[in-house]
N, C-alpha and C positions, 0 to 999 in steps of 0.2 A: 585287740581293738586299738584304733588310733587315738590320738589326743581328742579330748572333749572340747568342742567349740564353745568359747565363752560369748562370742558375738556372732550374729547372723545378719545378713543384709536382706531386706525385704523391699520389693517394689509394689506399690499400690497404684493401679491404673483405673481411671473412671472419668466420667463426664464432669463438667463444672458443676459444683453444688450437689454432688451425689453423695457426700458424706464420707469422703476418703479420710480426711484428717480426724473427724469425729470417731470413725470406726477404729482407726489406727490408735488414737489416744486411749479409747476405751479398752482395746486389746492390751495395750501396754499397762494400763492401770489394773486390769483384772489379773494380769500375769505377775503383778507385784513389782513392776519396773519403776514405780514412782514411790520414793520414800515418804514416810509419814509426815516428816517435817515440811516437805514441799506441799503435800496435800493440805496441811493445816494453814500454810501461808496463803495458798490460793483460796481456801474457804474464808479466811479473814478478809482478803481483798474483795471477794465477792460480796461479803456482808457490808463492807464499806460502800461499794457501788450501789447496792440495794438501798442503803440508808440515804445516799445522795439522791438517787432517783425519787425516793419518797419525798424528800424535801422539795425537789423541783416540781413534782406532781402537785404537792400541796400548794406551792406558790402559784403555779399556772392554773389551778382550778379555783382560784379566788374569784369572787364576783367582779365583773368589769369595774364597777364603781369603786372597788377597793384598790385598784391599780392606779398608780400615779404615773402619768405620761407627761414628760417634759419635752417641749418642742425646741426650746433654745436654752442656753445656759442662763442661770438666774442673774448673772451679772449684766446681761445684755438687756437693754430696754427695747420695747417694741419698735422704736424708730431705727435701731441699728441695723 
């Protein structure tokens, strides 16, 4: 037998938004192509994004009366 190939080239073809990148990434993940450290890094980043989104959602879901809307800088008088 010949040499064992360490790397292979794969082409994925499909329509826009058909899931090419998602499918390819999932395949690489399932085949063990992503090390544990990288997965942990992405899980940590995802948790931070979820935390940030929760803070934004909490702020945006406040009653309108609780929001402070400023139409001009406080240093300017209405005549300026």
